[in-house]
C-alpha positions as CSV (number, residue, x, y, z in Angstrom):
1,M,138.7,101.7,26.9
2,A,139.6,104.4,29.5
3,N,140.8,103.1,32.9
4,A,140.3,104.4,36.5
5,P,142.7,107.6,37.1
6,S,145.9,106.5,38.6
7,G,145.2,108.9,41.7
8,R,142.0,107.1,42.7
9,R,142.5,105.1,46.0
10,V,140.4,104.4,49.3
11,P,140.5,107.7,50.8
12,P,142.1,108.0,54.4
13,H,138.7,109.4,55.9
14,L,136.9,106.1,54.8
15,H,137.9,103.3,57.1
16,L,136.8,99.9,55.6
17,R,137.5,96.6,56.7
18,T,139.8,94.6,54.4
19,L,137.4,91.7,53.0
20,P,139.1,88.2,51.7
21,G,140.4,88.6,48.2
22,G,142.9,91.4,48.8
23,D,143.2,95.2,48.8
24,Y,141.6,97.0,46.2
25,S,143.5,98.6,43.1
26,A,143.3,102.0,42.0
27,R,142.1,100.7,38.7
28,E,139.0,99.2,39.9
29,L,137.6,102.1,42.0
30,G,135.0,104.4,41.0
31,A,134.5,108.2,41.1
32,V,132.8,108.0,44.7
33,H,136.4,107.4,45.9
34,E,137.3,110.8,45.1
35,T,134.8,112.3,47.8
36,T,136.8,113.9,50.4
37,A,136.2,114.5,54.2
38,G,135.5,118.1,53.6
39,D,132.8,116.9,50.9
40,V,131.4,114.9,53.6
41,L,131.2,117.6,56.0
42,A,129.6,120.0,53.6
43,A,126.9,117.5,52.6
44,L,126.1,117.3,56.2
45,Q,125.3,120.9,56.5
46,L,122.7,120.5,53.9
47,P,119.6,119.3,55.8
48,T,117.7,122.4,57.6
49,R,114.3,120.6,58.2
50,G,115.4,117.2,59.3
51,E,112.7,115.5,57.0
52,I,113.8,111.9,55.7
53,Y,112.7,110.7,52.4
54,D,113.0,107.0,51.9
55,L,114.0,106.6,48.4
56,D,113.7,102.6,48.4
57,C,110.8,101.3,46.2
58,G,110.9,98.0,48.2
59,R,111.0,94.3,47.5
60,W,108.1,91.7,47.6
61,P,107.5,88.3,45.7
62,G,106.0,88.6,42.4
63,M,107.3,92.4,42.0
64,P,108.5,93.6,38.7
65,V,112.0,92.8,37.6
66,Y,114.0,93.8,34.5
67,P,113.6,90.8,32.1
68,A,117.2,90.0,32.1
69,H,117.3,89.3,35.7
70,P,115.8,86.4,37.6
71,P,112.5,86.8,39.8
72,F,112.6,87.8,43.4
73,L,111.6,85.0,45.5
74,L,111.0,84.6,49.3
75,T,109.9,81.4,51.4
76,S,109.9,80.6,54.7
77,Y,112.8,78.3,55.8
78,R,112.3,77.8,59.5
79,S,109.0,78.5,61.8
80,P,108.0,77.3,65.1
81,R,105.1,75.1,63.7
82,G,107.1,73.5,61.0
83,M,110.2,72.7,63.3
84,A,107.8,71.3,65.9
85,N,105.6,69.2,63.3
86,R,109.0,67.6,61.7
87,C,110.6,67.3,65.3
88,D,113.6,69.2,63.7
89,E,116.9,68.0,65.1
90,G,118.7,70.4,62.9
91,V,118.3,73.4,65.4
92,G,119.1,71.5,68.8
93,I,118.5,74.5,71.1
94,F,114.9,74.5,70.2
95,R,114.0,71.0,71.1
96,D,111.4,70.4,73.9
97,E,113.5,69.0,76.7
98,V,115.7,72.4,76.6
99,N,113.1,74.9,75.7
100,A,110.5,74.9,78.3
101,A,110.0,78.8,77.5
102,R,108.8,77.5,74.0
103,V,111.1,80.0,72.2
104,G,110.3,80.0,68.3
105,L,112.2,80.6,65.2
106,N,111.1,82.4,62.1
107,T,113.7,82.6,59.1
108,E,113.5,82.9,55.5
109,L,115.2,82.1,52.5
110,V,115.7,84.8,49.9
111,I,116.6,84.0,46.0
112,S,117.3,87.2,44.1
113,T,119.8,89.2,41.9
114,V,121.3,92.2,43.5
115,H,119.7,94.1,40.8
116,T,116.1,93.9,42.3
117,G,114.1,96.9,43.3
118,T,116.4,100.3,44.4
119,H,119.9,99.1,43.5
120,L,123.3,100.2,42.4
121,D,125.1,98.9,39.6
122,A,128.9,98.0,40.4
123,L,131.4,98.9,37.9
124,N,131.6,95.1,36.7
125,H,127.9,94.9,35.7
126,I,128.5,96.0,32.4
127,T,131.2,94.7,29.8
128,C,132.2,95.9,26.2
129,G,134.2,94.3,23.4
130,L,134.9,91.0,22.3
131,E,137.1,90.1,25.5
132,A,134.1,91.3,27.7
133,E,136.0,94.0,29.4
134,W,134.8,96.1,32.3
135,H,135.9,99.2,34.1
136,G,139.4,99.4,34.9
137,G,140.5,97.2,32.0
138,Y,139.6,94.0,33.7
139,R,138.6,91.2,31.4
140,E,136.4,88.1,31.7
141,A,139.3,85.6,30.7
142,E,141.6,86.8,33.6
143,D,139.2,88.2,36.4
144,W,135.9,86.3,36.4
145,S,135.7,83.4,39.1
146,D,133.1,80.8,39.9
147,F,132.0,83.5,42.6
148,G,131.7,86.4,40.8
149,T,134.1,89.1,39.2
150,L,137.6,89.7,41.1
151,R,137.8,93.2,40.5
152,A,135.7,96.4,40.5
153,E,132.9,94.5,42.5
154,A,130.3,95.4,44.8
155,S,132.7,95.3,48.0
156,S,134.8,98.3,46.6
157,I,132.1,100.4,46.3
158,A,132.3,103.2,49.0
159,P,129.2,104.5,51.1
160,F,127.6,107.7,49.6
161,V,127.4,110.6,51.7
162,C,126.9,113.8,49.6
163,R,125.0,116.2,48.2
164,G,122.1,115.0,46.2
165,V,120.0,116.7,43.3
166,L,116.9,115.9,41.9
167,V,116.3,116.6,38.3
168,D,112.6,116.8,38.0
169,V,112.0,116.6,34.2
170,P,108.2,115.9,34.1
171,A,107.9,119.2,36.6
172,A,109.8,121.3,34.0
173,L,107.8,120.0,31.0
174,G,104.6,120.6,33.0
175,V,103.5,117.0,32.8
176,D,102.7,114.3,35.7
177,L,105.2,111.8,34.1
178,L,107.1,110.9,30.9
179,E,105.6,109.0,28.2
180,A,107.3,105.6,26.9
181,R,110.7,106.0,25.5
182,H,110.9,109.6,26.1
183,L,114.6,110.7,25.3
184,I,115.8,113.1,27.9
185,T,118.6,115.0,26.3
186,R,121.5,117.0,28.1
187,A,119.7,120.4,26.8
188,E,116.4,118.9,28.7
189,I,118.4,118.4,31.9
190,E,120.1,121.8,31.8
191,R,116.6,123.5,31.3
192,T,115.3,121.5,34.0
193,L,118.3,122.6,36.3
194,S,117.6,126.3,35.3
195,A,113.9,126.2,36.1
196,Q,114.6,124.8,39.5
197,G,117.3,127.1,40.1
198,T,119.9,124.3,40.9
199,Q,123.4,124.0,39.7
200,L,125.5,120.8,39.7
201,R,128.8,120.6,41.7
202,R,131.4,118.2,41.7
203,G,130.7,115.1,43.9
204,D,127.1,115.2,43.4
205,A,124.5,112.2,43.2
206,V,122.2,113.3,40.6
207,L,118.7,111.7,40.4
208,I,116.7,112.2,37.3
209,R,113.2,111.7,38.0
210,T,110.7,110.5,35.1
211,G,107.4,109.9,37.1
212,Y,107.6,106.3,36.3
213,M,107.2,105.4,40.1
214,Q,103.7,106.4,39.9
215,V,102.7,103.6,37.6
216,W,105.4,101.1,38.1
217,D,103.7,97.5,39.0
218,T,100.5,98.8,37.6
219,P,98.9,98.0,34.1
220,R,99.8,101.4,33.1
221,A,103.4,100.9,33.3
222,E,104.1,99.9,29.6
223,A,102.7,103.3,28.6
224,H,105.6,104.9,30.3
225,H,108.4,102.4,30.1
226,G,111.8,103.2,28.6
227,A,112.0,106.9,29.2
228,G,115.5,107.9,29.9
229,I,118.7,109.9,29.3
230,D,121.0,109.9,26.4
231,H,124.9,109.1,26.0
232,A,125.3,112.8,25.6
233,S,123.6,113.4,28.9
234,A,125.7,110.9,30.7
235,A,129.0,112.2,29.4
236,W,127.8,115.6,30.6
237,L,126.7,114.5,33.9
238,A,130.1,112.6,34.2
239,D,132.2,115.7,33.2
240,S,130.2,117.8,35.7
241,G,131.9,115.7,38.4
242,A,128.7,113.2,39.6
243,V,129.7,110.4,41.5
244,L,126.3,108.7,41.0
245,V,123.8,109.1,38.3
246,G,120.3,107.6,39.2
247,A,116.7,107.3,38.0
248,D,113.2,106.1,38.8
249,T,113.3,103.5,35.9
250,E,114.6,100.2,35.5
251,G,117.3,101.2,33.0
252,L,118.3,105.0,33.8
253,E,118.8,105.5,29.8
254,R,116.3,105.2,27.0
255,I,115.2,101.9,26.5
256,P,115.4,100.9,23.5
257,S,118.6,102.5,22.9
258,P,118.8,105.2,20.2
259,D,122.1,103.8,19.1
260,P,121.5,100.7,17.0
261,A,125.2,99.4,17.3
262,N,125.0,99.9,21.4
263,P,122.0,98.6,23.4
264,H,123.4,100.4,26.7
265,P,125.5,103.5,25.5
266,V,124.7,105.2,29.0
267,H,125.9,102.2,31.1
268,V,129.0,101.9,29.1
269,E,129.9,105.7,29.2
270,L,129.2,105.8,33.2
271,L,130.3,102.3,34.5
272,V,133.0,101.1,32.2
273,R,134.5,104.2,30.9
274,R,134.1,106.8,33.6
275,G,133.5,104.6,37.1
276,V,130.4,106.5,37.9
277,H,127.9,104.2,39.5
278,I,124.4,103.9,38.6
279,M,121.2,103.8,40.6
280,E,118.1,102.4,39.4
281,L,114.3,102.2,40.5
282,A,114.6,105.0,43.1
283,Y,111.6,106.2,44.7
284,L,111.5,110.2,44.0
285,E,107.9,110.8,44.2
286,G,108.2,112.1,47.8
287,L,110.8,114.7,46.9
288,A,109.0,115.9,44.0
289,S,105.9,116.6,45.8
290,D,107.5,118.5,48.1
291,G,109.5,120.5,46.0
292,V,112.9,119.3,47.1
293,R,115.6,119.6,44.8
294,E,119.0,119.6,46.9
295,F,119.5,117.3,49.9
296,L,122.0,115.2,51.9
297,F,122.2,111.8,50.0
298,V,123.2,108.7,52.0
299,C,123.4,105.5,50.3
300,L,125.1,102.3,52.0
301,P,125.9,99.4,49.4
302,L,126.2,96.1,50.8
303,R,129.7,94.9,50.4
304,I,129.2,91.4,48.8
305,R,132.5,90.1,47.4
306,G,132.0,89.4,43.7
307,A,128.5,90.8,43.3
308,T,127.7,93.2,40.3
309,G,125.7,95.6,42.5
310,S,124.1,96.0,45.6
311,M,120.3,96.3,46.6
312,V,120.0,99.6,48.8
313,R,117.8,101.7,50.8
314,P,118.8,105.2,50.0
315,L,117.8,108.2,52.0
316,A,117.4,112.0,51.0
317,I,117.4,114.5,54.2
318,A,116.3,117.9,53.6
C-alpha cells in the first residue's frame, strides 16, 4: 500500500500550533499539504462578484445519518430555569446572592460522530487489509489508542484555501438529479467538464453534484440514493492533482460498490493510497442554480486530535 510522498510536510506558509501528541510525520500528511503560498494567492484572485455560497447542509436532532454512524443528539445541559429549580451549586457564580442582575446561562450537550452533515474524512477513516492499515502505512495494532488514532488523524488536516470546481453531472445529462445507484464514470466527468468549459488544475477541490440535496431528508431520497463516482474516476481525479474530492451524497462513491470484493474502492484509493481528503453531504444547489463552476473554496476542519474526520462549514466565493 502506497505511503505519502516523502517530500510532504507542513508547508512554511501554514502556521499551525503544535497540539499535544507531537509533530506530524511526512507519512501522515495529505495532498492538501502540497498547496503552496502561490496557490493560495492565485485562488484568492478568483472571486469577482463577492457572492458567498454556504455549502453546509446543516445539523439537527433527527437528521439523516449514514447507518454506520451514531445519530446526532443535542440536549439542553444548563438553562436559567433548570439551574434555579434545582438550586444548582455546580455553577456558583450564578447563585442568587451574587447575581442580582439575574444573568442566565444556556448551554447544550452534543453527542455525534464527526461524520455528521457536511464533513471531511480524515486519512485514518478507512483501513484496508488484515492489519487494518490506513494512509501512511499506519496499522491498528501499533497506532490506535483509547482516544482515537495516533497518526493521520483530523488534527493534521490543513485548512483548504484553493480553487474549487463544481462538476454538475445532472446539468450535463439534462436532468434535475441522478437516479439511485447511478455510476459516474471518468468519461461522464470529462464530458461534464467539457460541456461546462472547465479544466481541472493541480491543487483543486473537485465537488461532484448529483442533485441529491434536493431530496435528502425527504421520502424521495431512496429513489436517488447511492449515485456516485467509480474507482477509475477517483484515480483520475487524484492524478489530475485534486487535493479534495467531494459530493452532495453520503458516500461520494456509488453505493453499493460495483466491486464485489471491495465495498469502498473510492475511499481506499483516495484516502488510503493517495492522501486525498473526501468531503460528503455538501450543499451544491446554490452553485448549480447560479451556474457557478469555478470559485474560491474555503474549508476549515476542526483540529480534534485522534478524530477520523471533521464536521465543516465550507464556503464557495464567486
